[in-house]
N, C-alpha and C positions, 0 to 999 in steps of 0.2 A: 504493500500501499504506500502511497506516496501523497504527502499532505496537498497538494494541489487536485488532487483525485479528491480526498474526501477533505474539504476545509471546515468542515463543521465536527464531524464525527471524531475526528482522531484528537482534537483538543479536548472535546466533552470528556471521551475517555480516558485521556491523560490526566486532565483535571481531576477526574472520578479518584484514580487509584492514588494520585498524590494527596487527596484528601484523605482517603483510608489508610495512606500510609502514616502522616503526620496527625491521625485524629487524636492521640493521645496528647500531645503537644497544644493541639488546638484546645483543648478541654480546660488544660493547665493554665493556658492565657485566658479562656473565657472565664474560670473561677476566679483568678486573679483578678480581672477587669470587675468583676460583678460584687466581690470581695471589697474592692477599693470603692467603687462605688457605693454601695449601702452602707459600709460602717460609716460612711462620712456623712448619712442623713440626720438628721435631726429633727424631733416634731415636736409642736404646739398644740394641744387640743383647742377646740373651741370653746370650752368653759373651763378656764385657769381657778385655780384654788381663790377661795373668798378671802378677802384680807381680815387678820385679826389683829386685835388690841395690842396683844404682847405675842412673841415668840419665845420659847424656851432655848436659853444658851445651848448649843451643841460646839464642843470644841473641836470641829471636823474643817478639812480644808478641801471644798468641792468646787470645780471648775466648771460644772456645767449645770443650768436648768433645767429640771425634770420637766415631763411635759404637761404637768398640771401646774408647774410654777409653785408647787408646796414648799421646795428647798431654797426659794428665793433669799430670804436673810440670811442662809448660813454662805449662799454664796458672795453674796456681797461682804459679809465679816471677813471672808476669807481672802477680801482684797486688803493690801496694804493702806496707809493713810494716802499716799499720793494717787494711788488709783480709784481709791472711792473718790477724790476731788475731781479727778480727772471724768469718773461716769458722770457726776453729777453736772460737771459744766458741759458736757456733752448733751446730755438730758435736755439742760436748760437751753441750750443753744439751737437744739430742734425742733424741742416740743412744747417749751413754754412755762418750765415747772422744774423745782430741783429735788433733790432725793436725798435721805440724810438715814442713814441707821444709828439710834442710839442705845449705849447699853444700860441699861437700868435693874441693878442688882444680878439675877441670873437671867434677866430677859431681855429680849430685844425689841425697840420699837423702829417699826418704819415710819419715816415723818415725810410729807410733801410740802413744798413753799411755793403756789402759785404765782404768777407775775404780778408785779404792784401788791403783793402781800408782805406784811410785815415779820411774819414768823412762821416756823413750821407746824403743823399738825399731824395728828395721828390718820396714817393711812384709811383706818376705817371709818373716821370722820370726813372722808373726802370725796364719796360716792365709790360705786361698785367700780364705775370704768376705770377706775387708776388700778385696782387691784389685777383686771385684765391684761391693761397693757404693759405692765411692768415687767412681768416676766419675758414678755416678747422683746420690750426695748433692749433691757439686761443681755438677753442671747444673742441679738444682732451686735451689742458692743462688745461684748466678749469675742464674736467671731472677726471682728472687722478690726476695730481701733482698740481694743482692750486686753487683757491682761497676758493673753497669748497670741499677736499677731500670728496669722498661719505664714505668711510670706517669710517672716524671719525662721522658719522652721522648714525651709524648703518646700513649702507647698505649692503643688501644680494641681495641674487640671487632671492628670493620673489620678492623683487621690483627693480630689476636690471634695467641700464640703457642702451641703444641700442642708438650707432649714425650710422646713416646712411648716405653714401657719395655716391654720384653721380660724378664719373670720376674727382676725385683731380687732375689726372695728365694734365688736360687741360692749355695749353699753357705752360707748365713747359719742361726746357730743360731733357732732358735725365738721364744726373748726377742728378738732382735735385729729377727726379723719383725715381731714386735708392735709394737717401737718405731718400726720405721719406716713402719708403718699409722699409727701416731699423728701420728708426723709430716707425713706425708702430708696427713692431715686437718686440721691446723695451717698447713701451708704452703696448701690450697686455700682456707680460711678468712679467709686474708690475701691472697690474689690473685684473688679472684673479682671484685674493682672492678676490675681493669686487664688483664682478657680473658685471662688464664692458664690452659690448661686441662692435664691430666694423665689420658692413657690408657696403663693398665697391664694387660699380660696377666700372669696368676698362677695358679700352683699354691697357693697359700700361704691356710690358712683362718686361720692368726693374723692375717695383713694384714687381712682382709674383718672378722676380729671387733674389730680393732683401729679400722677406721673405723666399726662398728656402734656402738662403746662412745663413739667420739667424738660420734655423733648424739646418745646419752643423754645424755652430759654437756653439749650443747647448744654446742660447739666449732663443729661445723658442722649447716647444716639438712638433712634428708635430700632436699630439691631438689637440693641441691649435687652429690649423688652417684648416678649410675647403674650397677647392677652386670647383667651379662650371663651367664647361665650358659649352657654348651653343652656338649651330649651327644651321642655318636656313636650314630646311628640306622643301621638297617640301609639 
């Protein structure tokens, strides 16, 4: 047989036998690829833990917020004073309020100070929305500009991180939903160089509008964003 006589059949047959011969190597490569992808996925559920007035002190170092945000005070407590200050400033710059973790005996208090407010207030007195959005905000900060920036650890697309968030807008005022969308766009503009992705399931038109506005302002490129709309059909 000559290749000119069978231009399609011969390459297909050779390709088939090459696949069979290298099948164990292909499986090993696929296993490594899937392991790298899915081990880098972090998930935050749609209804996060309710705010408590006091959190019991636990002498633990925790670097990740769990999917319900229940360990948020311990994560913040694990940061040194400089990183806590940086976190509060980043939240203030992007969301318009400050965050403080105050030790009170054997307990912590999470406190919030809004713009134009003179003092901090316990998070349980500040409305349900703050307890819902804070785990999301702190998770994003930790993955990008926070305690362990991935780019300084040789982080590449081969072992990228993906943060999956369900309905971050729950119980948020529309104005704060819009600010959250702007902050997400800013994070994306910083994080695309070291393989960090955010997947958001949302019903908030304010968030979508904020992301669109960020594209118009040149904060991010339209190629950095993908929006999928789902409609129920018969």
